[in-house]
SELONU-917072 format. One line per field, with one value per residue (C-alpha): x, y, z; residue number from 1; residue in three letters. Coordinates in pm, 1 decimal. Layout:
N
c1 <- X, ...
c2 <- Y, ...
c3 <- Z, ...
num <- NUM, ...
residu <- ALA, ...
This chain:
459
c1 <- 8817.3, 9095.9, 9467.4, 9513.5, 9234.1, 9367.7, 9716.4, 9586.5, 9412.4, 9696.8, 9938.5, 9712.0, 9671.3, 10048.3, 10092.5, 9830.9, 9976.8, 10330.6, 10215.3, 10007.5, 10238.7, 10483.6, 10832.3, 11110.8, 11433.8, 11274.1, 11196.2, 10855.2, 10987.3, 11165.9, 10845.0, 10649.0, 10925.8, 10907.9, 10529.8, 10541.0, 10828.0, 10654.3, 10325.9, 10508.2, 10684.6, 10354.2, 10199.9, 10498.6, 10492.5, 10118.8, 10141.1, 9838.3, 9950.2, 10243.5, 10549.2, 10620.6, 10274.5, 10327.5, 10678.9, 10549.3, 10289.2, 10562.4, 10777.6, 10491.4, 10382.6, 10736.8, 10720.1, 10355.4, 10379.8, 10702.1, 10906.1, 11177.9, 11240.2, 11221.5, 11599.7, 11646.5, 11399.3, 11529.9, 11882.9, 12071.7, 11902.9, 11907.1, 12204.3, 12431.4, 12499.3, 12285.5, 11962.2, 12152.8, 12348.1, 12016.3, 11894.4, 12218.2, 12210.9, 11860.1, 11957.6, 12267.9, 12069.9, 11813.6, 12087.7, 12234.3, 11893.4, 11757.0, 12072.4, 12047.8, 12398.6, 12282.7, 12095.2, 12388.6, 12621.0, 12373.1, 12310.8, 12683.8, 12756.5, 12473.4, 12541.1, 12906.4, 12878.7, 12528.3, 12418.9, 12217.5, 11988.8, 12291.9, 12461.2, 12158.0, 12154.7, 12530.8, 12501.7, 12230.9, 12465.4, 12767.9, 12571.0, 12430.4, 12785.9, 12914.8, 12620.4, 12637.0, 12933.4, 12757.7, 12397.6, 12396.3, 12059.1, 11936.1, 11587.9, 11685.7, 11956.3, 11713.5, 11447.5, 11701.6, 11842.8, 11490.5, 11400.9, 11696.4, 11629.1, 11267.9, 11393.1, 11627.3, 11335.4, 11108.3, 11365.5, 11432.7, 11054.9, 11070.1, 10766.5, 10621.6, 10689.6, 11061.3, 11075.3, 10927.1, 11207.2, 11464.2, 11283.3, 11345.7, 11713.8, 11739.3, 11600.2, 11764.9, 12103.2, 12051.6, 12043.7, 12406.2, 12561.0, 12412.8, 12629.6, 12961.3, 13011.3, 12923.7, 12710.1, 12557.4, 12244.9, 12231.1, 11916.5, 12077.8, 12458.5, 12515.4, 12252.0, 12438.7, 12759.4, 12590.6, 12425.6, 12772.4, 12881.3, 13190.6, 13292.2, 13415.6, 13522.0, 13445.7, 13763.3, 13756.4, 13393.5, 13483.4, 13772.9, 13538.3, 13237.0, 13349.0, 13468.4, 13185.1, 12911.7, 13063.3, 13085.2, 12717.9, 12625.6, 12804.2, 12625.5, 12290.4, 12352.8, 12453.1, 12147.8, 11924.2, 12073.7, 12015.4, 11653.7, 11525.4, 11545.8, 11385.7, 11072.0, 11235.6, 11584.7, 11681.8, 11830.6, 11947.8, 11862.5, 12178.2, 12071.5, 11750.5, 11942.9, 12187.0, 11888.8, 11759.3, 12106.2, 12123.2, 11799.8, 11990.9, 12193.3, 12537.9, 12656.1, 12507.7, 12674.1, 12450.9, 12586.5, 12944.1, 12888.1, 12723.1, 13031.0, 13258.4, 13061.6, 13048.7, 13427.3, 13452.4, 13213.4, 13399.6, 13735.0, 13602.4, 13456.4, 13781.1, 13990.8, 13751.1, 13977.8, 14261.7, 14069.0, 13856.1, 13545.8, 13221.5, 13086.1, 12736.4, 12831.4, 13045.7, 12757.9, 12515.1, 12749.6, 12825.6, 12453.0, 12381.3, 12666.5, 12497.9, 12227.4, 12458.6, 12485.3, 12796.4, 12942.9, 12614.6, 12284.2, 12193.9, 11950.5, 11651.3, 11380.9, 11183.2, 11467.4, 11361.4, 11052.6, 11283.2, 11364.9, 11081.6, 10967.9, 10814.9, 11155.8, 11305.5, 11024.7, 11052.6, 11430.3, 11394.3, 11154.9, 11375.7, 11679.8, 11475.1, 11388.5, 11754.2, 11855.4, 11561.4, 11595.3, 11945.3, 11823.6, 11532.2, 11722.3, 11509.8, 11808.6, 11998.0, 11685.7, 11632.0, 11995.7, 11977.1, 11633.0, 11623.3, 11986.7, 12155.9, 12374.3, 12647.6, 12716.9, 12983.7, 13333.1, 13425.3, 13369.5, 13217.7, 12970.9, 12893.9, 12824.4, 12579.8, 12399.5, 12372.5, 12249.4, 11988.2, 11848.9, 11850.4, 11668.7, 11405.7, 11332.5, 11333.6, 11073.9, 10825.5, 10930.0, 10973.8, 11146.4, 11525.4, 11563.8, 11335.5, 11529.5, 11857.0, 11723.4, 11634.6, 11882.1, 12209.7, 12222.4, 12119.9, 12391.1, 12653.7, 12571.4, 12576.7, 12917.8, 13083.3, 13301.8, 13429.3, 13681.3, 13492.8, 13450.3, 13092.2, 13129.4, 13176.5, 12862.7, 12663.0, 12770.3, 12703.4, 12347.5, 12289.2, 12426.3, 12231.5, 11909.5, 11934.9, 12016.9, 11738.9, 11387.4, 11115.6, 10828.8, 10848.0, 10774.9, 11093.1, 11301.6, 11181.0, 11374.7, 11216.6, 10875.0, 10915.1, 11023.0, 10722.3, 10493.5, 10405.4, 10426.4, 10801.7, 10862.1, 10950.2, 10617.0, 10739.0, 10512.1, 10531.7, 10584.0, 10892.8, 11034.1, 10978.2, 11140.0, 11457.7, 11430.9, 11392.7, 11716.4, 11883.4, 11850.4, 12130.9, 12340.5, 12293.2, 12455.1, 12746.5, 12792.0, 12784.0, 13070.2, 13275.4, 13206.0, 13326.2, 13638.9, 13699.6, 13640.4, 13902.9, 14151.1, 14094.7, 14114.0, 13749.6, 13704.7
c2 <- 15273.1, 15040.4, 15093.8, 15264.7, 15513.1, 15594.0, 15636.8, 15864.4, 16103.4, 16082.8, 16205.0, 16496.5, 16587.8, 16580.1, 16802.9, 17052.5, 17070.7, 17135.2, 17381.7, 17587.5, 17565.5, 17852.7, 17697.2, 17933.4, 17903.7, 17739.6, 17931.0, 17916.5, 17683.6, 17476.9, 17438.3, 17336.0, 17092.2, 16941.9, 16913.6, 16739.4, 16512.2, 16396.1, 16345.0, 16130.2, 15931.8, 15865.7, 15746.5, 15522.7, 15378.6, 15304.4, 15174.6, 15366.9, 15300.1, 15148.9, 15356.7, 15497.9, 15657.3, 15827.9, 15933.3, 16071.4, 16281.8, 16420.9, 16513.8, 16691.0, 16881.1, 17009.6, 17169.6, 17279.0, 17438.6, 17618.0, 17451.5, 17366.8, 17398.4, 17096.2, 17117.1, 17102.1, 16813.3, 16594.0, 16697.4, 16515.5, 16185.9, 16189.5, 16400.7, 16189.9, 15822.1, 15671.1, 15610.5, 15485.8, 15252.2, 15108.4, 15059.8, 14889.7, 14671.8, 14545.1, 14466.3, 14272.2, 14089.4, 13994.8, 13865.7, 13641.8, 13502.8, 13461.8, 13292.5, 13034.1, 13111.8, 13205.0, 12877.4, 12678.4, 12837.1, 12779.0, 12412.3, 12340.7, 12496.1, 12323.6, 11979.0, 12001.1, 12145.0, 12106.3, 11801.4, 11937.8, 12216.0, 12406.5, 12354.0, 12496.8, 12811.7, 12862.6, 12805.1, 13072.6, 13331.3, 13219.0, 13219.5, 13562.7, 13688.3, 13531.2, 13646.8, 13997.6, 14049.8, 13905.4, 14024.2, 14391.1, 14400.9, 14205.4, 14110.4, 13919.0, 13743.2, 13646.2, 13526.9, 13312.1, 13161.3, 13105.5, 12911.4, 12676.1, 12641.3, 12550.1, 12261.8, 12154.2, 12159.2, 11963.9, 11692.4, 11667.3, 11647.9, 11939.4, 12072.8, 12389.1, 12566.6, 12484.9, 12618.7, 12946.5, 12966.2, 12922.0, 13193.3, 13430.8, 13329.9, 13413.3, 13763.3, 13830.7, 13744.0, 14007.9, 14292.1, 14281.4, 14117.7, 14368.6, 14627.2, 14449.0, 14570.1, 14911.5, 14739.8, 14496.3, 14707.7, 14976.9, 15128.7, 15194.6, 15188.7, 15474.2, 15682.1, 15644.2, 15760.6, 16048.6, 16171.5, 16214.8, 16447.2, 16229.1, 16005.3, 15646.4, 15386.3, 15016.4, 14918.8, 15200.3, 15120.0, 14753.4, 14853.7, 15068.7, 14835.5, 14481.7, 14373.3, 14533.6, 14392.0, 14042.4, 14056.4, 14162.4, 13874.9, 13618.5, 13742.8, 13739.3, 13383.0, 13258.8, 13423.3, 13264.0, 12917.7, 12961.6, 13074.3, 12858.7, 12480.5, 12233.4, 12056.0, 11724.1, 11606.7, 11717.3, 11474.4, 11624.7, 11417.1, 11483.3, 11250.7, 11445.2, 11774.2, 11635.5, 11539.4, 11896.4, 12024.1, 11792.2, 11945.2, 12270.0, 12093.0, 12196.9, 12553.2, 12756.1, 13019.7, 13275.6, 13178.0, 13196.2, 13545.8, 13645.5, 13525.2, 13722.8, 14043.9, 13983.9, 13949.2, 14272.5, 14448.7, 14329.4, 14425.8, 14774.6, 14810.1, 14701.7, 14944.1, 15239.0, 15397.3, 15391.5, 15490.0, 15748.4, 15619.1, 15623.1, 15280.3, 15383.5, 15466.6, 15152.6, 14933.1, 15079.2, 15053.0, 14687.0, 14613.3, 14789.2, 14606.2, 14278.4, 14358.3, 14387.8, 14114.8, 13894.7, 14013.4, 14015.0, 13865.3, 13830.4, 14114.9, 14181.5, 14445.7, 14241.7, 14279.5, 14640.3, 14502.5, 14389.4, 14752.5, 14860.1, 15218.3, 15221.4, 15165.0, 15452.8, 15690.4, 15579.6, 15628.7, 15972.5, 16078.6, 15936.0, 16120.6, 16440.8, 16436.4, 16477.8, 16707.6, 16946.8, 16945.2, 17081.9, 17360.0, 17468.2, 17444.4, 17156.9, 16928.2, 17184.4, 17255.3, 16883.9, 16848.9, 17143.9, 17053.1, 16675.3, 16574.4, 16649.6, 16958.5, 16792.3, 16469.3, 16251.8, 16300.5, 15938.1, 15767.4, 15453.1, 15643.3, 15853.2, 15533.6, 15417.9, 15754.4, 15769.2, 15408.8, 15473.9, 15784.1, 15622.9, 15315.6, 15521.6, 15725.9, 15408.3, 15247.9, 15516.8, 15589.6, 15230.3, 15309.9, 15269.9, 15523.0, 15776.8, 15749.9, 15790.9, 16092.3, 16278.1, 16153.4, 16131.0, 16502.5, 16589.2, 16373.9, 16489.3, 16850.8, 16776.6, 16607.3, 16844.8, 17001.5, 16670.3, 16581.0, 16264.6, 16196.2, 16258.3, 15926.3, 15742.0, 15899.6, 15831.9, 15468.2, 15407.5, 15544.2, 15341.0, 15021.2, 15026.7, 15131.3, 14862.4, 14594.4, 14699.2, 14563.7, 14451.7, 14422.8, 14339.2, 14697.0, 14819.1, 14671.4, 14645.5, 14322.3, 14157.9, 14287.2, 14154.3, 13814.2, 13783.4, 13768.2, 13400.9, 13475.5, 13540.4, 13201.8, 13335.6, 13298.2, 13364.7, 13543.8, 13871.8, 13663.3, 13503.6, 13845.4, 13969.9, 13656.6, 13736.8, 14115.5, 14183.6, 14009.8, 14137.7, 14486.6, 14397.7, 14274.6, 14611.7, 14793.5, 14548.3, 14598.6, 14977.3, 14966.6, 14726.6, 14938.7, 15255.3, 15069.4, 14963.5, 15318.6, 15433.6, 15179.2, 15285.1, 15655.0, 15760.8, 15829.5
c3 <- 12812.6, 12694.8, 12739.3, 12402.1, 12466.7, 12812.5, 12668.9, 12392.2, 12630.5, 12883.5, 12617.1, 12529.3, 12897.2, 12948.8, 12642.4, 12767.1, 13117.7, 12994.1, 12727.6, 12972.5, 13272.5, 13325.3, 13321.1, 13428.6, 13233.3, 12928.8, 12608.9, 12442.2, 12173.5, 12435.2, 12635.8, 12326.6, 12235.8, 12587.4, 12564.4, 12225.5, 12331.2, 12651.0, 12469.0, 12213.7, 12484.9, 12665.2, 12339.3, 12270.6, 12623.1, 12610.8, 12251.6, 12126.8, 11768.3, 11584.6, 11697.9, 11351.3, 11328.5, 11663.3, 11563.9, 11234.6, 11416.0, 11639.9, 11339.0, 11162.2, 11474.6, 11529.8, 11186.1, 11183.8, 11528.4, 11427.9, 11701.0, 11448.7, 11076.1, 10843.7, 10808.6, 11185.7, 11215.5, 10933.5, 10842.4, 11115.5, 11039.5, 10660.4, 10555.7, 10775.1, 10722.6, 11000.0, 10809.2, 10505.1, 10731.8, 10854.8, 10497.3, 10395.3, 10707.0, 10634.1, 10274.4, 10382.7, 10650.4, 10389.0, 10159.3, 10432.5, 10522.2, 10169.5, 10043.5, 10322.6, 10445.6, 10795.7, 10845.5, 10710.7, 10968.7, 11252.3, 11166.8, 11133.4, 11471.2, 11657.0, 11508.7, 11607.6, 11957.4, 12105.5, 12304.8, 12601.1, 12727.1, 12855.8, 12521.2, 12337.4, 12551.6, 12515.0, 12138.5, 12116.7, 12268.8, 12065.6, 11738.1, 11818.9, 11867.6, 11543.5, 11335.2, 11484.1, 11254.8, 10948.6, 10987.3, 11090.0, 11266.6, 11571.2, 11448.9, 11133.4, 11336.4, 11609.4, 11364.1, 11182.1, 11502.2, 11633.1, 11318.1, 11373.1, 11748.5, 11668.4, 11453.7, 11735.6, 11980.3, 11748.1, 11681.1, 12057.3, 12125.1, 12366.8, 12547.2, 12392.0, 12719.4, 12695.4, 12339.6, 12466.9, 12726.3, 12450.4, 12255.2, 12544.2, 12543.0, 12171.2, 12206.2, 12543.7, 12390.4, 12123.1, 12377.8, 12499.1, 12192.5, 11949.4, 12120.6, 12062.2, 11703.1, 11560.1, 11297.1, 11549.2, 11580.2, 11317.8, 11469.6, 11810.8, 11813.7, 11565.1, 11748.1, 12076.1, 11911.1, 11731.7, 12051.8, 12204.6, 11927.4, 11880.1, 11591.6, 11590.5, 11339.8, 11344.5, 11530.6, 11788.3, 11871.5, 11924.4, 12149.7, 12358.8, 12374.5, 12289.7, 12635.4, 12841.3, 12618.2, 12602.5, 12983.3, 12996.0, 12763.9, 12981.1, 13295.1, 13112.6, 12993.6, 13339.8, 13494.2, 13232.5, 13293.7, 13667.1, 13631.6, 13344.7, 13341.7, 13097.3, 13215.2, 13124.4, 13020.1, 12669.6, 12421.8, 12094.4, 11786.8, 11587.5, 11305.2, 11251.5, 11249.5, 10994.9, 10778.7, 10800.3, 10717.9, 10416.0, 10284.3, 10237.1, 9967.6, 9857.9, 9885.6, 9601.6, 9389.5, 9557.6, 9897.7, 9772.0, 9633.7, 9961.8, 10151.4, 9920.2, 9976.3, 10351.6, 10353.7, 10156.0, 10396.3, 10705.6, 10553.5, 10475.3, 10826.0, 10988.4, 10782.0, 10808.7, 11070.3, 10817.5, 10506.7, 10684.3, 10504.9, 10701.8, 10799.6, 10693.9, 10336.2, 10315.2, 10433.3, 10182.7, 9882.8, 9961.8, 9986.6, 9656.3, 9481.5, 9575.0, 9320.2, 9017.7, 8752.8, 8736.5, 9069.1, 9262.4, 9160.6, 9528.5, 9589.0, 9365.2, 9343.2, 9596.4, 9846.3, 9908.5, 10080.5, 10360.4, 10444.6, 10677.5, 10623.3, 10971.0, 11130.5, 10931.3, 11036.7, 11398.8, 11400.2, 11242.6, 11518.3, 11792.7, 11653.7, 11626.6, 11999.4, 12091.7, 11806.8, 11824.7, 12202.8, 12158.8, 11931.1, 12152.6, 12480.0, 12611.6, 12669.3, 12878.3, 13084.0, 13154.6, 13255.9, 13496.2, 13634.7, 13666.5, 13705.6, 14040.4, 14018.9, 14222.6, 14041.6, 14207.2, 14069.9, 14137.1, 13801.9, 13956.6, 14172.0, 13865.1, 13669.1, 13936.9, 13944.3, 13564.1, 13556.1, 13825.1, 13656.2, 13310.8, 13443.0, 13626.3, 13315.6, 13105.3, 13334.9, 13236.3, 12878.3, 12763.9, 12434.9, 12442.5, 12162.2, 12328.5, 12655.4, 12468.9, 12280.7, 12599.1, 12859.9, 12666.2, 12572.8, 12930.9, 13092.9, 12842.1, 12929.8, 13304.3, 13292.3, 13044.1, 13315.3, 13454.7, 13185.6, 13092.6, 12722.4, 12603.3, 12420.3, 12751.8, 12897.3, 12583.2, 12552.3, 12921.7, 12898.2, 12582.5, 12736.8, 13061.6, 12891.1, 12624.4, 12883.9, 13120.5, 13086.8, 13325.9, 13079.8, 12707.0, 12594.9, 12765.2, 12483.3, 12125.1, 12058.8, 12364.9, 12259.2, 11904.4, 12035.5, 12265.2, 11963.1, 11892.1, 11518.7, 11550.8, 11709.6, 12056.0, 12225.4, 12580.1, 12826.1, 13013.5, 13328.7, 13169.2, 13084.4, 13439.5, 13582.4, 13388.8, 13384.7, 13756.8, 13867.7, 13549.4, 13699.2, 13942.8, 13649.7, 13477.1, 13771.2, 13771.3, 13397.0, 13441.4, 13693.1, 13479.1, 13172.3, 13344.0, 13458.5, 13097.9, 12971.6, 13219.7, 13082.5, 12719.6, 12804.9, 12778.9, 13150.7
num <- 1, 2, 3, 4, 5, 6, 7, 8, 9, 10, 11, 12, 13, 14, 15, 16, 17, 18, 19, 20, 21, 22, 23, 24, 25, 26, 27, 28, 29, 30, 31, 32, 33, 34, 35, 36, 37, 38, 39, 40, 41, 42, 43, 44, 45, 46, 47, 48, 49, 50, 51, 52, 53, 54, 55, 56, 57, 58, 59, 60, 61, 62, 63, 64, 65, 66, 67, 68, 69, 70, 71, 72, 73, 74, 75, 76, 77, 78, 79, 80, 81, 82, 83, 84, 85, 86, 87, 88, 89, 90, 91, 92, 93, 94, 95, 96, 97, 98, 99, 100, 101, 102, 103, 104, 105, 106, 107, 108, 109, 110, 111, 112, 113, 114, 115, 116, 117, 118, 119, 120, 121, 122, 123, 124, 125, 126, 127, 128, 129, 130, 131, 132, 133, 134, 135, 136, 137, 138, 139, 140, 141, 142, 143, 144, 145, 146, 147, 148, 149, 150, 151, 152, 153, 154, 155, 156, 157, 158, 159, 160, 161, 162, 163, 164, 165, 166, 167, 168, 169, 170, 171, 172, 173, 174, 175, 176, 177, 178, 179, 180, 181, 182, 183, 184, 185, 186, 187, 188, 189, 190, 191, 192, 193, 194, 195, 196, 197, 198, 199, 200, 201, 202, 203, 204, 205, 206, 207, 208, 209, 210, 211, 212, 213, 214, 215, 216, 217, 218, 219, 220, 221, 222, 223, 224, 225, 226, 227, 228, 229, 230, 231, 232, 233, 234, 235, 236, 237, 238, 239, 240, 241, 242, 243, 244, 245, 246, 247, 248, 249, 250, 251, 252, 253, 254, 255, 256, 257, 258, 259, 260, 261, 262, 263, 264, 265, 266, 267, 268, 269, 270, 271, 272, 273, 274, 275, 276, 277, 278, 279, 280, 281, 282, 283, 284, 285, 286, 287, 288, 289, 290, 291, 292, 293, 294, 295, 296, 297, 298, 299, 300, 301, 302, 303, 304, 305, 306, 307, 308, 309, 310, 311, 312, 313, 314, 315, 316, 317, 318, 319, 320, 321, 322, 323, 324, 325, 326, 327, 328, 329, 330, 331, 332, 333, 334, 335, 336, 337, 338, 339, 340, 341, 342, 343, 344, 345, 346, 347, 348, 349, 350, 351, 352, 353, 354, 355, 356, 357, 358, 359, 360, 361, 362, 363, 364, 365, 366, 367, 368, 369, 370, 371, 372, 373, 374, 375, 376, 377, 378, 379, 380, 381, 382, 383, 384, 385, 386, 387, 388, 389, 390, 391, 392, 393, 394, 395, 396, 397, 398, 399, 400, 401, 402, 403, 404, 405, 406, 407, 408, 409, 410, 411, 412, 413, 414, 415, 416, 417, 418, 419, 420, 421, 422, 423, 424, 425, 426, 427, 428, 429, 430, 431, 432, 433, 434, 435, 436, 437, 438, 439, 440, 441, 442, 443, 444, 445, 446, 447, 448, 449, 450, 451, 452, 453, 454, 455, 456, 457, 458, 459
residu <- MET, ASN, LYS, LYS, THR, ILE, GLY, PHE, PHE, SER, GLY, ILE, ILE, VAL, PHE, ALA, ILE, ILE, ALA, LEU, LEU, PRO, ILE, PRO, GLY, LEU, SER, ALA, LYS, GLY, LYS, MET, ASP, LEU, ALA, LEU, SER, LEU, MET, THR, VAL, VAL, TRP, TRP, ALA, THR, GLN, ILE, ALA, GLN, PRO, ALA, PHE, VAL, GLY, GLY, ILE, TYR, LEU, MET, LEU, LEU, ILE, LEU, MET, ASN, VAL, ALA, THR, PRO, THR, GLN, VAL, PHE, SER, SER, ALA, TRP, THR, GLY, SER, ILE, MET, TRP, LEU, VAL, ILE, GLY, ALA, TYR, LEU, ILE, ALA, GLY, ALA, VAL, ASN, GLU, SER, GLY, LEU, GLY, GLN, ARG, ILE, ALA, TYR, ALA, PHE, ILE, ILE, LYS, PHE, VAL, ARG, SER, TRP, LYS, GLY, ILE, VAL, ILE, SER, ILE, PHE, VAL, LEU, THR, PHE, ILE, LEU, ALA, LEU, LEU, ILE, PRO, HIS, PRO, TRP, PRO, ARG, ALA, PHE, MET, ILE, MET, ALA, VAL, ILE, THR, VAL, VAL, ALA, GLU, THR, ALA, HIS, MET, GLU, LYS, ARG, ASP, LEU, ALA, LYS, LEU, GLY, LEU, ALA, VAL, PHE, ALA, ALA, SER, CYS, PRO, LEU, SER, GLY, VAL, PHE, TYR, THR, GLY, ASP, THR, SER, LEU, ASN, PRO, LEU, ALA, VAL, GLN, ALA, SER, GLY, GLN, SER, VAL, ASN, PHE, VAL, SER, TYR, PHE, VAL, ASP, MET, GLY, VAL, PRO, MET, ILE, PHE, ALA, ALA, VAL, LEU, THR, MET, LEU, LEU, PHE, LEU, PHE, LEU, PHE, LYS, PRO, SER, LYS, PRO, VAL, GLU, ILE, ASP, VAL, ALA, ALA, LEU, LYS, ALA, LYS, GLN, ALA, GLN, LEU, GLY, GLY, MET, THR, GLY, LYS, GLU, VAL, ARG, THR, ILE, VAL, TRP, LEU, VAL, VAL, ALA, ILE, ALA, LEU, TRP, LEU, THR, SER, GLY, ILE, THR, GLY, LEU, ASP, VAL, GLY, TRP, LEU, THR, LEU, ILE, VAL, ALA, LEU, MET, MET, SER, LEU, PRO, VAL, VAL, GLY, GLY, ILE, LEU, THR, ALA, LYS, SER, TRP, GLU, GLY, VAL, PRO, VAL, ASN, VAL, LEU, VAL, PHE, LEU, THR, SER, ALA, ILE, ALA, ILE, GLY, ASN, VAL, GLY, GLY, VAL, THR, GLY, MET, ASN, ASP, TRP, ILE, ALA, LYS, THR, LEU, ILE, PRO, SER, ASN, LEU, PRO, THR, ASN, ILE, TYR, LEU, LEU, ALA, ILE, VAL, ILE, THR, LEU, PHE, ALA, MET, ILE, ILE, HIS, MET, PHE, MET, GLY, SER, VAL, ILE, ALA, VAL, MET, GLY, ILE, THR, ILE, PRO, ALA, PHE, VAL, ALA, ALA, THR, ALA, HIS, MET, GLY, ILE, SER, PRO, LEU, ALA, VAL, SER, LEU, LEU, VAL, PHE, SER, VAL, THR, ASN, LEU, HIS, TYR, ILE, LEU, PRO, PHE, HIS, ASN, LEU, ALA, ILE, LEU, VAL, GLY, SER, ASP, PRO, ASP, THR, GLY, GLY, GLY, TYR, THR, GLN, LYS, ASP, VAL, MET, ARG, LEU, GLY, ILE, PRO, LEU, THR, VAL, VAL, VAL, PHE, ILE, VAL, ALA, ILE, VAL, GLU, MET, PHE, TRP, PHE, HIS, LEU, VAL, GLY, LEU, ALA
């Protein structure tokens, strides 16, 4: 039997064991919810099918087996702004890429500042940070940066192996830097906030997460520079890059209009705390306005193809794990059963314990979203009496889980980048070489993050 077949039957066995096992303190619906959730997680971890298919099965079984109503399964995801924020983010990302604006920014930056291997790696992290504000999803950003880095590598006559190392840098940079801005990763950041039951605006999120995630990015970059060296000295062919830049031509009207709408979007995001308007609705309306004549003309009917249905289904299922778990009592049972009853009151020891448990669970579950869906509600419930903001607990779990990976499947961005078709092309061995020592970095980040939360009043 191959891995997928083993994973398929393993999920069914896990479901059967949980469903038939007497579990004190857990209702019948809660037990069935736990069985379905663990089966889904096993299937996700073993990659028996594309994640959205597995997530869709989970959603349908919740309804068909009367574990939850359709309203309970879908309402939180689709009546709120999260899914619409994701749709708007993909549309805006497509506009930046299709207009050529993203490549123009990347070429200008690299030609001005990059002259060495170290300079390339630093530029990857800096560009990821800059574009995190302009392209509200990590994958389109990474693909665009990877396309430019490939040109840099070709003009410098780099070995293919060295290009693969830079590919790992591109996708590794997206993990911490996607967490700096609320719109940096619209498939994860809003979920982390929602799971806490709190609300944030664009500015308050940046205040809470900007410093810890920039710190995490710097440590990741330094670790990468220490571990990965070029096989031969790198000499950047600036003239060749300028020739590639010249092929872009002058700035088009489409690019100018894209810049205008990006300025509008950023202004609306920054003032959302004043206006009280939700970032999700603001993102979607800006994206839709880009399609109008005269003021837009950027997005077309074809642009909808850039909004992946599979991602929306997967996100819906990941959100449902946490939300339905709250309704059935599964989350409270996990908190009481798996999490130590006497958590340390010292916030730094608490950060270490939360990080350790989240990482252990993540090792087996693989999916960042699945881990968040199960562990965040459990940790929030377990720390409710401590006077720590649920938002601090939620953001800490999200941060350490998103930063932690040993194998590619532990982080979807790393997994996507490992595919040669995306331009990354790095190996599982490369990921392990970075990921294993990065585990120590995750603990350091957790302590610094809790210290920062204490300064801003969350802990």
